[in-house]
C-alpha angles and dihedrals in degrees: 000000000000093000092048092051093049092047100043109022112021100073097041089050092047092048090050091051094047092048094046095049094043089056097040096055098063088033089072092064094040089054094050091046089051089241098115091128090067089074089049091049095049093048088057101041095055090071097077090046091054093047093048090050089052092049091052097045101029091220138082097247120163102224100045089048092048089050091049092047092048092051090048091051092049090047090051093051091050091046092050091051091047092052091048094050102036099035094035091221130148116279092237092053092049092051092046093053095046100045096043092047095047094044090050089050089052092050091049091050090051092050092049095045128081103244096150092113096053138047097255119116142119092279090053090050092053103037104020121211101275096142092056096054094094130150107230093167090067120105102191129300092316089073089075087074095042112094092197092056092041090056089062094051113119107278091230089075094062093038094053092042089055092047092048089052091050093048092047091047092052093050092047095047095047100029095123094045093046092048097049096042091047096054100031118010093178092056090047091054091049089056091053095254112149094229096176092051090049089050091050092049089051090054091048090050089050090051092051091051092047094048093048093048097042097075095054104033106019127225098300097070092039092056093044095047095050090057116019104055094044091045091048091047091051089060091055102054147006094219118095095214092050090046091056090049092049092048090052090051093047093047093050093045091050091052094049098041093041094052093046094046092046091056102037112019094074089051091050088053093050099260120137100220136048122238134234112298091208092053093047093048090053090046093052089049089054092049090052089053089049092052090047090053090054102034106021113121092226097044092107099046113123117179091352117165114263119234121209 
């Protein structure tokens, strides 16, 4: 039983946790800045970048696709800012136009491209391939101390662990600047804090997290994790530090419960097949937000003072 779990479930579950937490951490600040749709936008706009990278290389290779996705995300951020400034339209409208248009372009490119020989299609873009990221080289829990077995672990584990470390490092290094500029940008500017630069770096960090998570879990989990855990956490506390901690807990719990329920709940209910892990993780995250809306201690606060 232990060997089967390590081989088939440990790494998908770990990848889900890393992806969920990496997205939830910057999502807290996006939520408070009323920019939560940026995470949604980026998770959509990386698709055309991934498809273009595939068309250039002819293979599903991690680094070219991450480069393509990153360039697409940066292009989208620049385009959103240009539409806001030149067209003088609302930020939400600019994001809505850009991410729907670019995602549609990505879908069209996929439909027009020959991806029959590789695992790259619209379904992959939406749901990812979390269930297939298994660790067949493992031989029980002892493999966690075996460097030979560890070298054959799905590369998404190391990639997402690195991205989570980078995201955490960014938040730790610029915690004061992020906090002040998030709650009072005018005061931040008066203190000499480059609020716009901090905001841009936050968007870049968000893009890095979205791009790294997209390959493994698809756009559904990415969208859900940028919004649901931070929103749920906000209903639990007024303190920013506590909110980040709560969002991390909710993101990890969503990944674990979602993966387990996707694999076993249909069987418990008499069905013959499991369901999408990505879809179930996002669903659990939504249920947690629903419970927080009903039971959260801060759900009724209106105009309450914010603690930092």
